N, C-alpha and C positions, 0 to 999 in steps of 0.2 A: 674255471674248473680246476678240479684237482680230482688225479687218479692214485689211490693209494694200492700198492701192491705187495702183500705180506708172502714169502715163501716159507715153507715148513722146514725149519731148521734140521729137522731128523733126514732130508734129502742131502744134507752134507753138500751144498750146491755153495764153491770156492768164490771168494770175495771178487776175483776177476770176472769171473762168470756174471755176477750180479753186476758189476759197475757196466760189464758190455752189454747186459741185457737192458738195464738201465738207460744206457746211452741210445740205444736202437729205439726201445720204447718213444723216448723223449724225442729223437728225429723222427719218427713215423706220427706220432700222435699230434706233436708240436706242426707238421705241416697242415694237418687238418684241422687243429684248433690251437693257433699259435698262442693262447693265453692261458693254456693249460699248463700246469705243476704235477710231475712223477715225481712218486716216491715209491723207491722198493728198498725193502728189506726184510731181514730175518725174524720169524715167530714162532709162535706153539703149532701154527696148521696155515694152510696156503689159502689167502681170499684177496680178492680184489674189492674195493670202494671206488664207485665214481660220482663225486660231490661234486652236485652243480651241472648235472647233466639233466637235462627237461624233457628232450624228446626221444622216446623210444627207439627211433632210428638211428640217433645218434649212441645211444646203448648199445644197439644192434651193431654199429659201425665199429667203433670201440672194442666191443668183444671179438669180434672177428678180427682186427687189427693186431688186438693181443696174441690171441691165438696164433695167428699166421708167425708174427715174430717168433715166439717159441717153438714151432714146428720147423723155421726155416732158422737152422743153426749155422749159419753163413755169419752171423755177426759174432760167432765165437771165435773165431780164427783171426 
């Protein structure tokens, strides 16, 4: 499975925040789905792609996890 997260470059997110976000997402996702590759980068708009996720339940779990990581800013410190 692969998760591609593109964050809008107009939000001016620093590289250190992107690195911390990538690390936290990878840690939490790989705890549930060990074979997953996570990529976080900047782009022209915000987008999340989940490749190789076959079950709707898994998609919901991943969406909830990503939202929780973004809302819980403790990983930024």
